[in-house]
C-alpha positions as a printed Julia matrix, in Angstrom:
472×3 Matrix{Float64}:
 115.94   76.01  -24.49
 118.39   74.42  -22.95
 119.9    75.24  -19.48
 116.32   77.59  -19.03
 114.83   77.59  -15.51
 111.85   76.05  -16.57
 109.68   76.85  -13.77
 110.82   80.78  -14.43
 110.46   80.58  -18.1
 107.42   78.29  -18.5
 105.42   78.44  -14.96
 104.12   74.88  -14.64
 102.85   72.19  -12.5
 103.76   69.3   -14.58
 107.43   68.57  -13.24
 108.27   69.72  -16.58
 112.11   70.29  -15.23
 112.17   66.42  -14.57
 110.7    65.24  -17.72
 113.76   65.3   -20.25
 111.9    63.8   -23.08
 108.9    66.71  -22.96
 111.71   69.23  -22.53
 113.07   68.04  -25.9
 109.65   67.99  -27.4
 109.15   71.58  -26.39
 112.54   72.9   -26.84
 111.84   72.08  -30.55
 108.28   73.72  -30.75
 108.66   76.86  -28.9
 110.9    78.63  -31.16
 108.26   77.57  -34.14
 105.29   78.91  -31.78
 107.42   82.46  -31.07
 107.75   82.49  -35.07
 104.0    82.0   -35.44
 103.5    84.64  -32.69
 105.46   87.27  -34.34
 103.93   86.36  -37.61
 100.04   86.05  -36.75
  99.58   87.84  -33.09
  98.79   91.41  -32.43
 100.11   93.38  -35.51
 102.18   96.45  -34.49
 102.49   95.66  -31.1
 104.97   93.06  -30.51
 107.37   95.67  -28.79
 104.73   97.41  -26.56
 104.35   96.82  -22.94
 101.21   95.9   -21.85
  99.77   95.32  -18.31
  98.68   91.76  -18.36
  97.84   88.66  -15.86
 100.28   85.64  -16.2
  98.98   82.32  -14.87
 101.57   80.97  -12.06
  99.77   78.43  -10.05
  96.26   76.45   -9.6
  95.93   78.39   -6.1
  92.23   79.87   -6.34
  93.17   82.59   -3.61
  96.29   83.73   -6.57
  96.78   81.88   -9.22
  97.7    85.03  -11.58
 100.4    87.89  -11.26
  99.99   91.56  -13.11
 102.72   93.44  -14.5
 103.81   94.78  -17.73
 105.24   92.49  -20.59
 106.05   92.85  -24.01
 103.73   89.81  -25.23
 106.64   87.66  -27.16
 108.34   87.63  -23.55
 104.8    86.21  -21.87
 105.04   83.56  -20.08
 103.26   81.06  -21.5
 102.8    77.97  -18.71
 101.29   74.65  -18.28
  98.91   74.02  -15.83
  96.87   71.53  -14.53
  93.92   71.85  -11.9
  94.53   69.78   -8.32
  94.04   66.09   -8.78
  90.98   64.86   -7.35
  92.19   61.6    -5.18
  90.46   58.49   -6.41
  88.41   60.14   -9.21
  86.26   57.79  -11.23
  84.95   57.99  -14.67
  81.37   59.34  -14.08
  79.44   58.71  -17.48
  79.51   56.13  -20.43
  80.62   52.44  -20.68
  83.6    52.85  -18.11
  81.57   54.69  -15.47
  82.81   54.02  -11.87
  86.4    52.9   -13.29
  89.41   54.65  -12.32
  90.13   57.64  -14.21
  92.77   57.01  -16.98
  96.26   58.73  -16.23
  97.41   57.47  -19.51
  95.86   57.43  -22.91
  93.84   54.17  -23.23
  95.01   52.49  -26.27
  91.74   51.54  -27.97
  90.83   55.57  -27.55
  93.85   56.88  -28.83
  93.07   58.24  -32.38
  89.56   59.65  -31.36
  91.19   61.26  -28.26
  94.12   62.89  -30.0
  90.99   64.31  -32.64
  89.37   66.0   -29.88
  92.53   67.7   -28.46
  93.6    68.48  -31.92
  89.82   70.01  -32.95
  89.61   72.05  -29.25
  93.77   73.23  -29.82
  93.3    74.3   -33.08
  90.9    77.01  -32.29
  93.22   78.83  -29.87
  95.69   80.31  -32.44
  93.06   80.62  -34.85
  91.25   83.16  -32.51
  94.53   85.15  -32.38
  94.9    84.98  -35.85
  91.18   86.86  -36.41
  91.89   89.26  -34.24
  95.25   90.44  -34.95
  94.86   93.96  -36.76
  92.26   95.03  -34.36
  94.81   96.78  -32.16
  94.87   99.29  -34.94
  91.34  100.44  -34.17
  91.16  100.24  -30.66
  88.31  102.17  -28.57
  90.49  102.66  -25.69
  93.75  101.62  -23.86
  91.52   99.64  -21.52
  89.81   97.73  -24.57
  93.45   97.41  -26.08
  94.96   95.74  -22.85
  91.87   93.35  -22.7
  92.16   92.38  -26.13
  95.77   91.35  -25.76
  95.17   89.59  -22.4
  92.84   87.37  -24.48
  95.25   87.09  -27.37
  98.05   85.85  -24.78
  95.67   83.44  -22.78
  94.73   81.87  -26.13
  98.05   81.36  -26.81
  98.35   79.52  -23.32
  95.43   77.29  -24.27
  97.34   76.26  -27.12
 100.26   75.29  -25.23
  98.06   73.52  -22.72
  96.93   71.21  -25.53
 100.48   70.67  -27.24
 101.36   69.86  -23.5
  98.76   67.12  -24.12
  99.86   65.74  -27.46
 103.63   65.73  -26.7
 103.68   64.52  -23.19
 100.88   61.59  -24.42
 101.18   60.61  -27.96
 104.58   60.55  -29.01
 105.75   61.12  -32.58
 102.17   61.51  -33.44
 101.27   64.19  -30.61
 104.67   65.91  -32.05
 103.43   65.93  -35.83
 100.08   67.59  -34.69
 101.6    70.25  -32.57
 103.7    71.37  -35.58
 100.21   71.32  -37.57
  98.7    73.57  -35.21
 101.26   76.15  -36.31
 100.92   75.62  -39.89
  97.31   76.14  -40.49
  95.78   79.72  -40.72
  92.49   81.28  -40.01
  90.79   81.97  -43.59
  93.48   80.31  -45.84
  92.27   78.4   -48.9
  94.49   75.56  -48.7
  95.13   75.3   -44.97
  92.42   76.71  -43.02
  91.22   76.1   -39.76
  89.44   73.13  -38.57
  86.29   74.68  -37.65
  84.3    77.06  -39.84
  83.73   79.9   -37.46
  87.44   80.2   -37.13
  87.71   80.92  -40.36
  85.78   84.02  -40.25
  87.0    87.42  -40.45
  86.83   89.75  -37.19
  87.13   92.96  -39.01
  85.72   95.32  -36.18
  85.52   95.53  -32.31
  81.56   95.15  -32.67
  82.22   91.61  -34.52
  85.2    91.13  -31.73
  82.63   91.94  -28.81
  80.04   89.77  -30.37
  82.97   86.75  -30.94
  83.87   86.7   -27.19
  80.77   86.57  -26.2
  79.15   83.97  -28.87
  81.64   82.06  -29.84
  84.46   81.92  -26.63
  80.92   80.72  -24.72
  80.86   77.74  -27.07
  84.57   77.06  -26.1
  82.9    77.09  -22.31
  80.81   74.76  -22.91
  83.27   72.34  -25.0
  85.74   73.14  -22.35
  83.63   71.97  -19.94
  82.44   68.45  -21.69
  86.3    67.71  -22.04
  86.52   68.59  -18.2
  84.48   65.74  -17.64
  86.88   63.3   -19.52
  87.96   59.98  -18.37
  91.33   60.79  -19.23
  92.44   62.63  -16.65
  95.27   64.78  -17.75
  92.74   66.53  -20.36
  89.92   66.81  -17.26
  92.53   68.62  -15.35
  93.93   70.71  -18.34
  90.6    71.84  -19.08
  89.44   72.58  -15.86
  91.98   75.27  -15.39
  91.41   76.45  -18.85
  87.9    77.63  -17.87
  89.41   79.92  -15.27
  90.74   82.05  -17.73
  88.03   81.39  -20.32
  85.66   83.54  -17.84
  87.58   86.47  -18.8
  87.21   86.26  -22.44
  83.4    86.01  -22.1
  83.49   88.85  -19.76
  85.38   90.97  -22.35
  82.82   89.77  -24.6
  79.37   90.66  -22.63
  80.58   93.95  -21.08
  81.97   95.13  -24.24
  78.12   94.53  -26.11
  76.7    96.18  -22.89
  78.78   99.19  -22.93
  78.02   99.22  -26.89
  74.08   99.09  -25.94
  74.45  101.51  -22.88
  76.15  104.27  -25.26
  73.37  103.84  -27.95
  70.89  104.26  -25.2
  72.65  107.72  -23.99
  72.38  108.7   -27.71
  68.93  107.88  -28.24
  67.85  110.1   -25.09
  70.34  112.63  -25.74
  69.13  113.55  -29.24
  65.99  111.92  -28.93
  65.89  109.66  -32.21
  66.25  105.91  -32.52
  69.02  106.47  -35.54
  72.4   107.57  -33.36
  74.74  106.86  -36.51
  74.68  110.99  -37.22
  75.68  111.13  -33.58
  78.78  108.6   -33.85
  76.83  105.78  -32.49
  75.68  101.99  -33.24
  71.96  101.78  -33.05
  70.28   98.81  -31.42
  68.77   97.13  -34.61
  72.42   97.12  -36.34
  73.41   95.31  -33.14
  70.46   92.83  -33.68
  71.7    91.51  -37.08
  74.84   91.62  -35.54
  73.57   89.36  -32.65
  71.68   87.16  -35.19
  74.98   86.27  -37.38
  77.24   85.58  -34.63
  74.99   83.54  -32.59
  74.16   81.21  -35.72
  77.51   80.75  -36.85
  78.76   79.94  -32.98
  75.61   77.36  -32.82
  77.19   75.44  -35.63
  79.95   74.93  -33.83
  78.07   72.38  -31.59
  77.79   70.0   -34.63
  74.81   68.04  -35.91
  71.68   67.85  -33.58
  72.3    63.8   -34.14
  75.48   62.58  -33.89
  77.08   59.3   -33.59
  80.28   60.96  -33.01
  78.83   62.91  -29.96
  77.44   59.32  -28.66
  80.62   57.46  -29.02
  82.54   60.44  -27.19
  80.26   59.91  -24.23
  79.88   56.06  -24.25
  83.87   56.05  -24.35
  84.02   58.08  -21.38
  86.09   60.75  -23.22
  83.66   63.78  -23.54
  81.0    64.4   -21.14
  78.09   66.68  -20.64
  78.09   70.25  -19.06
  78.27   69.72  -15.27
  77.56   65.89  -15.7
  78.07   65.0   -11.98
  74.96   66.98  -11.33
  72.69   65.4   -13.81
  69.93   62.91  -11.98
  70.23   59.86  -14.27
  72.05   56.71  -14.84
  75.02   58.64  -16.91
  74.96   55.79  -19.37
  71.64   57.14  -21.51
  71.18   53.82  -23.63
  67.48   53.83  -22.89
  66.97   57.61  -22.18
  65.45   60.22  -24.74
  65.81   63.79  -25.33
  63.67   66.22  -27.23
  65.0    67.78  -30.42
  63.63   70.5   -32.71
  63.36   69.19  -36.2
  61.72   69.69  -39.83
  58.54   68.08  -40.65
  57.56   69.29  -44.13
  57.57   73.27  -43.99
  57.07   73.18  -40.22
  59.37   72.99  -37.37
  58.39   70.32  -35.08
  59.81   68.94  -31.87
  60.52   64.95  -31.04
  61.94   62.28  -28.97
  65.0    61.11  -30.05
  67.47   58.79  -28.61
  69.63   60.64  -25.69
  72.93   59.71  -26.97
  73.06   60.86  -30.47
  71.3    63.9   -29.26
  74.15   64.83  -26.93
  75.54   67.75  -29.04
  71.98   69.44  -29.0
  71.84   68.8   -25.22
  75.11   70.9   -24.83
  73.54   73.62  -27.25
  70.24   73.97  -25.18
  72.96   74.65  -22.15
  74.62   77.21  -24.42
  71.42   78.78  -25.51
  70.17   79.15  -21.88
  73.26   81.01  -20.83
  73.11   83.45  -24.04
  69.77   84.29  -23.01
  71.23   85.29  -19.61
  73.59   88.0   -21.45
  71.27   89.17  -23.44
  68.64   89.63  -20.51
  71.23   91.7   -18.58
  71.79   93.65  -22.02
  68.13   94.16  -22.27
  67.74   95.6   -18.63
  70.12   98.19  -19.38
  67.67   99.29  -22.33
  65.0    99.24  -19.87
  66.64  101.1   -17.28
  66.97  103.94  -20.1
  63.12  103.86  -20.78
  63.65  102.32  -24.34
  60.89  100.26  -25.92
  63.24   97.99  -27.27
  64.4    93.94  -26.61
  67.34   92.62  -28.43
  66.28   88.76  -28.76
  68.02   85.65  -30.02
  67.02   84.11  -32.87
  65.48   80.37  -33.57
  68.2    77.9   -33.54
  67.36   77.13  -36.79
  68.04   80.74  -38.26
  70.98   80.99  -40.74
  72.68   77.8   -39.99
  75.37   75.61  -41.85
  75.43   72.74  -40.19
  72.69   70.25  -39.02
  69.27   69.78  -39.63
  68.51   73.1   -40.75
  71.73   73.63  -43.07
  69.31   73.41  -46.2
  66.45   75.36  -45.19
  65.44   79.23  -44.93
  64.13   80.29  -41.56
  63.31   83.4   -40.18
  64.39   84.58  -36.44
  61.06   84.08  -35.24
  61.36   80.4   -36.47
  58.91   80.21  -39.59
  59.96   78.2   -42.57
  60.55   80.29  -45.51
  60.72   80.28  -49.76
  64.3    81.4   -51.03
  62.51   84.22  -52.61
  60.84   85.4   -48.93
  64.62   84.92  -47.27
  66.0    87.13  -50.35
  63.25   89.84  -49.39
  63.95   89.83  -46.08
  67.38   88.93  -44.8
  68.75   92.31  -45.05
  66.61   93.22  -41.75
  68.2    90.43  -40.35
  71.8    90.06  -41.07
  74.32   92.76  -41.49
  73.87   94.33  -44.62
  77.11   96.0   -46.22
  75.69   99.5   -45.35
  75.85   98.14  -41.62
  79.52   97.09  -42.41
  80.54  100.07  -43.75
  79.15  102.28  -40.77
  80.79  100.06  -38.2
  84.22  100.28  -40.07
  83.94  104.18  -40.44
  83.92  104.22  -37.02
  86.73  101.96  -35.83
  89.22  104.94  -35.37
  91.91  104.53  -32.37
  91.4   106.12  -29.42
  95.01  105.86  -27.24
  94.46  108.54  -24.72
  94.35  107.14  -20.99
  90.98  107.7   -19.83
  89.52  108.19  -23.29
  86.86  105.96  -25.14
  85.6   106.27  -28.76
  82.54  108.11  -29.26
  80.18  104.54  -29.94
  80.8   102.66  -26.75
  80.65  103.59  -22.87
  83.1   103.38  -20.59
  83.29  100.68  -18.0
  82.69  101.13  -14.78
  85.93  100.05  -13.13
  89.39   99.17  -14.42
  91.51   96.36  -14.36
  92.89   94.71  -11.04
  91.9    97.67   -9.06
  93.51  100.43  -11.7
  91.77  103.45  -12.62
  90.57  103.71  -16.05
  92.71  106.55  -16.99
  95.83  103.78  -16.13
  98.12  103.49  -18.9
  96.96   99.88  -19.68
  99.53   99.58  -22.73
 102.44  101.82  -23.07
 102.73  103.1   -26.69
 105.71  105.36  -26.12
């Protein structure tokens, strides 16, 4: 990277051109990142030009530029939201103190681990999605996939910046390790379970970007409240890009719903598979699976780690400053769902160790708003069916419900009852085979696969038949 114009090659607002130590760290890391991208990024499309947006500033009126770029030449920049003059820590034991501009020594290890865990999710999702381009339902969707991928790459850069700029040799070693783990690898898996799951098809991808990227929104929102100001500012800007990822998921599933309803009305049947569609009951099973996996990402309902992060001032609640309480929670309680024999019950628990559950509640309410919008599409077609979020205890692998079987309605089941009914609630091998059979690429501009409806509009004012990816 010697001799590079850093403002041009790596758009940034962190004074990179003047920080020689950081330049040297990134000079060593960037070639390894590009090697990882070529090995684990979108398979078969490294040389194709794609119509992508690139972050070039933090100006709310014009923070991005659109244009054709080959993905290995994408300008992965480093941006922090504008500083808030006089910002103070808004929660925990340090409430009211000036926000930290340097890493507080007593919290160094904990803070580094928070950054690494967030950073590890970014390349993981690129790895999970690397083969999807070969089965794209349209050039519009292919472009959106690649936009999500390069922005996950930029979010990795954002976390590596924090590690390299503030954590010395330990940070540089962690930056290297972020490129060495692999999604689903038996020996070096990614840190969080959901990021070791396969994303074998576009329906799974849309569910992932709706449910799992939405978890990312809430994790980033908690970190955006951090008393460590560089982390707060980094996450606040990342949330600007994360909105597009959730848009891809919500509108993607919505377009599958739309197409299913169109086929149901046209052919007067609930089973749209003979007509090249994905039926609503199958969609419900996929929804159940991805929602449950994403709920686990919030961690255990009762967590001393969550309490410690909050008390230390490192990770707050969603929209912390809008909460009407003392922002220390030492005597407060919160309602948590738990197990009493074979019944699910609610009880009051100390608020600090219940912070994961509070964040999960915010997430569930947000997911429900998206499901409500899908159900409006179904209702507008005059179809008597509703998609539903399953109970929070359904199919959980982490927390209070990891060792129990619970129906989507919230009834505790015996193992025999679960085995008899699970095929009604989770994707079956037949479902997966059917969805896989639909995954045939549609690469003519303006054309869409049989199982998904076109979007109402294109990207950045472009028409739907725009050549979003130049494949020739």
